[in-house]
C-alpha positions as CSV (number, residue, x, y, z in Angstrom):
1,M,-27.2,-65.6,22.1
2,P,-27.4,-67.4,25.5
3,K,-29.5,-65.9,28.3
4,G,-26.5,-65.0,30.4
5,E,-24.9,-62.8,27.8
6,R,-28.2,-60.9,27.2
7,K,-28.5,-60.2,30.9
8,E,-24.9,-58.9,31.1
9,R,-25.3,-56.6,28.1
10,K,-28.5,-55.2,29.6
11,E,-26.8,-54.5,33.0
12,K,-23.8,-52.8,31.3
13,R,-26.2,-50.5,29.4
14,Q,-28.0,-49.5,32.6
15,K,-24.9,-48.8,34.7
16,G,-24.4,-45.4,33.1
17,L,-27.9,-44.0,33.4
18,P,-29.0,-41.6,36.1
19,L,-31.2,-43.3,38.7
20,S,-32.7,-42.7,42.1
21,T,-33.7,-45.5,44.5
22,E,-34.6,-45.8,48.2
23,Y,-33.3,-48.5,50.4
24,T,-33.3,-49.5,54.1
25,V,-29.9,-50.5,55.5
26,N,-29.8,-52.6,58.6
27,L,-26.7,-51.1,60.4
28,H,-27.2,-53.3,63.4
29,K,-26.1,-56.3,61.4
30,K,-23.0,-54.5,60.2
31,V,-21.7,-53.1,63.5
32,S,-22.7,-55.8,66.0
33,G,-19.7,-57.4,67.6
34,L,-17.3,-54.5,66.9
35,Q,-15.5,-52.4,69.5
36,F,-17.4,-49.4,70.7
37,K,-15.0,-46.9,69.3
38,R,-15.3,-48.4,65.8
39,K,-19.1,-48.7,65.4
40,A,-20.1,-45.3,63.9
41,P,-17.1,-45.2,61.5
42,H,-17.8,-48.7,60.4
43,A,-21.5,-47.9,59.9
44,I,-20.5,-45.1,57.5
45,K,-18.1,-47.4,55.6
46,S,-20.8,-50.1,55.3
47,I,-23.2,-47.5,53.8
48,I,-20.6,-46.5,51.3
49,K,-19.9,-50.2,50.4
50,F,-23.7,-50.8,50.1
51,A,-24.2,-47.8,47.8
52,S,-21.2,-48.8,45.6
53,K,-22.5,-52.3,45.2
54,Q,-26.1,-51.3,44.4
55,M,-25.3,-48.5,42.0
56,G,-22.2,-50.0,40.4
57,T,-20.0,-46.9,41.0
58,K,-16.7,-46.5,42.8
59,D,-17.2,-42.8,43.6
60,V,-19.7,-42.6,46.5
61,R,-20.5,-39.3,48.2
62,I,-22.4,-39.0,51.5
63,D,-24.6,-36.1,52.4
64,T,-23.9,-34.4,55.7
65,K,-27.4,-35.3,57.0
66,V,-26.6,-39.0,56.7
67,N,-23.4,-38.5,58.6
68,K,-25.1,-36.5,61.3
69,F,-27.9,-39.1,61.7
70,V,-25.4,-42.0,62.1
71,W,-23.3,-40.0,64.6
72,S,-26.4,-38.5,66.4
73,R,-26.2,-41.0,69.3
74,G,-22.4,-41.0,69.6
75,I,-19.6,-43.3,68.3
76,K,-20.7,-46.4,70.2
77,N,-24.4,-46.4,69.6
78,P,-25.3,-45.8,65.9
79,P,-29.0,-46.3,64.9
80,N,-30.1,-49.8,64.1
81,R,-31.6,-48.9,60.7
82,I,-31.4,-46.1,58.2
83,R,-33.5,-45.2,55.2
84,I,-31.3,-43.8,52.4
85,Q,-31.9,-42.6,48.9
86,L,-29.2,-43.3,46.3
87,H,-28.8,-41.0,43.3
88,R,-26.6,-42.0,40.4
89,K,-25.5,-38.9,38.7
90,K,-23.1,-37.8,35.9
91,N,-19.9,-36.2,37.0
92,E,-19.7,-32.6,35.7
93,E,-15.9,-32.2,36.5
94,E,-13.6,-32.2,33.5
95,D,-10.7,-34.1,35.0
96,A,-12.7,-36.7,37.0
97,K,-11.6,-40.3,37.0
98,E,-15.2,-41.6,37.1
99,K,-17.9,-40.5,34.7
100,I,-20.7,-41.3,37.2
101,Y,-20.9,-41.0,41.0
102,T,-23.5,-41.9,43.6
103,L,-24.9,-39.4,46.1
104,V,-26.4,-40.9,49.4
105,T,-29.1,-38.8,51.1
106,W,-31.1,-39.5,54.2
107,V,-34.8,-40.1,54.2
108,P,-36.5,-39.5,57.6
109,T,-38.9,-42.2,58.5
110,A,-40.9,-42.8,61.7
111,N,-41.4,-46.6,61.2
112,F,-39.4,-49.1,59.1
113,K,-42.2,-51.7,59.0
114,G,-43.2,-52.8,55.5
115,L,-40.7,-50.6,53.6
116,Q,-39.1,-52.0,50.5
117,A,-36.6,-50.8,48.0
118,A,-38.4,-48.4,45.6
119,R,-37.4,-46.4,42.6
120,V,-37.9,-42.7,42.9
121,K,-38.8,-40.5,40.0
122,T,-36.1,-38.0,39.3
123,Q,-36.9,-34.3,38.5
């Protein structure tokens, strides 16, 4: 079996497992050059897009603390960076389209220097 096929099979197996990971998202890159009235909404959309790509799920849910932190300085001045924790969970609803969803929570940090993506142990 070629190496590419093994890697794809391994990724497919891991897509369905619950997982928690911390990331730092640079919102300044995402919203620079946009109109003032579109910056905070676009920052939220970029967080959703990032979470969907990292966790491999279409259903992404954002915690209210993340939303409040992004909007804390108004619509035209979102924070430059945000530290988030992504939780991939199984959907408990019976009639849900997706079996797995991603929950995005905010991790308060004083300094972003030296932080890297890290797996978090789930309880």
